[in-house]
C-alpha positions as CSV (number, residue, x, y, z in Angstrom):
1,M,0.1,0.0,0.0
2,K,1.0,3.6,-0.3
3,Y,0.6,6.3,2.3
4,L,0.6,10.1,2.8
5,I,1.1,11.8,6.1
6,C,-0.5,15.3,6.2
7,E,-0.6,18.1,8.7
8,D,-4.1,18.7,9.8
9,F,-5.6,22.0,10.7
10,S,-4.5,21.8,14.3
11,G,-0.9,20.9,13.3
12,Q,-1.1,17.2,14.0
13,P,0.0,14.4,11.6
14,V,-2.8,12.5,9.9
15,P,-2.0,9.3,7.9
16,F,-3.8,8.2,4.7
17,L,-3.3,4.7,3.4
18,F,-4.5,3.7,-0.1
19,P,-4.0,1.2,-2.8
20,D,-0.7,1.0,-4.9
21,R,-2.8,1.8,-8.1
22,V,-3.5,5.3,-6.9
23,A,-0.7,7.8,-7.4
24,H,0.6,9.8,-4.4
25,L,-0.2,13.0,-6.4
26,D,-3.8,12.0,-7.2
27,M,-4.5,11.1,-3.6
28,R,-2.9,14.5,-2.4
29,E,-5.2,16.4,-4.7
30,Q,-8.3,14.8,-2.9
31,L,-7.2,15.9,0.7
32,P,-8.1,19.0,2.4
33,Y,-4.7,19.5,4.1
34,A,-2.1,21.7,2.5
35,N,1.0,20.4,4.1
36,V,2.4,16.9,3.1
37,L,4.8,15.8,5.7
38,S,5.8,12.5,4.2
39,A,5.0,9.8,1.5
40,G,5.8,6.3,0.7
41,Y,5.0,2.7,0.8
42,I,3.9,0.6,3.8
43,I,4.0,-3.2,4.3
44,L,3.2,-5.5,7.3
45,A,6.3,-7.6,7.8
46,D,6.5,-10.0,10.7
47,G,3.6,-8.3,12.4
48,Q,5.2,-4.7,12.2
49,F,4.7,-1.9,9.8
50,V,7.7,-1.0,7.6
51,C,7.6,2.3,5.7
52,S,9.9,3.1,2.8
53,G,10.3,5.2,-0.3
54,G,8.7,8.5,-1.3
55,D,7.3,10.5,-4.1
56,A,9.5,12.7,-6.2
57,E,6.5,14.7,-7.7
58,L,5.5,15.7,-4.1
59,G,9.0,16.1,-2.9
60,A,8.2,13.9,0.0
61,A,9.8,10.7,1.4
62,S,9.2,8.3,4.3
63,R,10.6,9.2,7.7
64,P,11.4,7.0,10.7
65,E,8.5,8.5,12.7
66,D,5.9,7.4,10.1
67,V,5.6,3.9,11.4
68,D,4.7,5.2,14.9
69,C,2.2,7.8,13.5
70,I,0.4,5.2,11.4
71,T,0.5,2.4,14.1
72,S,-1.0,5.0,16.7
73,F,-4.1,5.3,14.4
74,F,-4.6,1.6,14.2
75,L,-4.5,1.3,18.0
76,R,-7.1,4.0,18.6
77,R,-10.7,3.0,19.4
78,P,-13.9,4.8,18.3
79,G,-14.2,8.0,20.3
80,N,-10.6,7.8,21.3
81,A,-11.6,5.3,24.2
82,P,-8.5,3.8,25.8
83,L,-7.7,0.2,24.8
């Protein structure tokens, strides 16, 4: 899968995951946020997310903190209730 991490209106990073067949730039155009923090590819390997790559057109690449940002969204419960 591909991903983008954008900065939301409150300055917080928000990840978007989408299929490989969708271009990073095409997905970027659909999002309401102006600032792209990073972009790349994500896989699940041995039970952990691994981020890599980037997108030259956007001038954005994967960063070490992307894994934590994406993982934290999968660990959240509806209404941000604790686990």
